[in-house]
N, C-alpha and C positions, 0 to 999 in steps of 0.2 A: 652557502651559495643560494641565490634566488632561483627558484624553479620558473622556467619560462615555457610558454606553450606554442603550439603550432596554430596557424590560421587554418581552419579545417575545410574551407571551401575555396574554389577559384574565385568566386564572387567576393568573398571576404578578402582574399589576397589583392584583388583589384581595388577594393575600397582602401586598404592600407597603402597601396601605391599612390592613389589619388591624394590621400591625406599627407603623405610625405611630400609630394610635389607641391601641394597647397601651402603647408606650414613650414617646410624646410628646404624646398627647392628641388630642382632636377637632380642635383648630386645625390640626395638621399633617395629620391624615387628610383634613380638608376641603380644605386647600390642595392635596394630592395629587389628590383627586377633581376639584376645579374646574380645576386645571391640565391634567389629562387631557382634560377636556371641551372646553376652550377653546384649548389649545395655545399659550397666551401665554408670552412670555418672563417670567422671574421678576421682573424690575424692573417690568414692566407689571402682573403679578398683585398684587404687594405694594402698588402705588399705588392700587388700586381702592378708591374710597369708595362707600358704600352709595347715596348720592344721585346717583351717576353711572350707576347701573344702571337701565335702563328695563324694569321688570318687566312692564308692560302689553304691550310689544312684544317681550319676551324677547330683549333685545339690550343690548349695551354698545358705545358709541361713544367712541373715544378717539384720542389721538395717540401712536403708538408712541415709546417712549423712545429706541430705537436708531436707527430710520430717520427719525423725525420725520414719518412718513406718517399720515394720518387713516385709521382702520379702524373697521369695524363687525363685531362678533362676535355671532353668534346664540347665545343661551343655551338649550341643550337641557334636557330635563326633569330630568336629573340635576344639571346646573349650577344650575338654579332651585331644586331641592330643597336643595342645599347653601347657597345664598344665604338661603333662608327659614329653614333650621335655624340658621345663624349669627345672623341677625337675631333670631330667637326667643330664642336663648341669651344674646345680648349686645345687648339693645335700644338701649343708649346708645352703642354703638360708632360711630365715624366710618368706620373702614376695615373692609373685609371681613375682612382678616386682621390684626387689631390686637393690639399687644403689651399684656400685662397683668401685667408683673413688678412687684415692689415698688418697684424703682428708677424705673419710669415713671409711677407713680400720681400724683405731684405735677406731672408735666410735661404739656404738651399731647399729645393723642392722636397716636400714630404707629404705622405698621405694624410687624410683626415684622421683625427684622434679617436681611438677606440672608445674612450670614456665619453666623449661628446656624442658618438654614435649610439652608445648604450643609453644615454639620457634621452636622446630623440626617440629611440625605439620605445622606451618606457612611457614617454609622454603620449605617443601615438596610440599605444596599447590601452591607455587609460581613457581615450576619447570614447564618448557614448556609442558611436557607431561601430566601434571595434570591440571594446571590453574584453581584451585578451591580454594575458601577461606576456607582452612582447619583450623580447631581448634579442641580442645579437645572434643567438642560436635559433631564433624563430624561423629564419629563412631555411636553414637545413631541416628543421623539424617539419616545416610546412611542406617542403618538397617530399620528404619521406612519407608524411601522412597522406598526401594526395596520391603518391605512387601506390601506397598500400591500399587506399580506397579504390584505386583504378584496377586493382587485381595483380599488381606486380608482387612477386614472391618476396617474403622477408629476407631470404638469402640474397636476392639481387639487391634489395634496398640496403642490406648490411654491407654489401660490396661497394655500392655507390657512396655510402657514407663513410666507408673505410673503417667499419666497426670490426671488432675481433670475432663476433658471433651474432647470429640472429637474435639470441636472447638479449644481448646488449641493445640491439635495435628495438626490440619490443619494449624494453624499459624506457629507452630514449623517446620513443613515440608515444608512450603512455598507454600502451595496449595492456589492459588489465585482465586478470583472471576471470572477472565477471563477463567481460566481452568475449573471451574465449569460450566460456560455458554457454553464453547466449547463442553461439553458433549451432549448438545441438538442437535448439528449438527453432532457430531461423532457417535451418537447412535440413529438411527431412527428405530422405530418399525413398 
């Protein structure tokens, strides 16, 4: 499996969003933003139907595809803004991130294709202003990394990402032993 990376600054995340919007359209820009806000796996993101979102409670309750566990995710203001924009732009869509190609017009509604999304992420990651190994997990990793850098505990991030332990989260975020050892020099009491 190809190792993908987090975008390690909010400015970098904004650049990635702008590149998605410029080269792939608002659908991909919105997917990036919503994925950053919710830290959901790509399979769970693409499966979201508008009628599953509880906008009154600003939440999304679902069963994770990978773990089969029931989860509730709070939709923050930016996630809600994305949902409202998508609904306003595509009022008849079933899926939050629905495909609109000529091939799919005569077919029942379906979300955009995961393979197509992965290709777009890879291409944006290779752009000179990004230069990060972007993949569909980069949204989760970016949120986790930015939370970690903001001082949120690994235990809480582990819970947010639904990992089995903080050790799994450390590996997932790419926190190395060298970084752990550096804290002894960086933080002197």
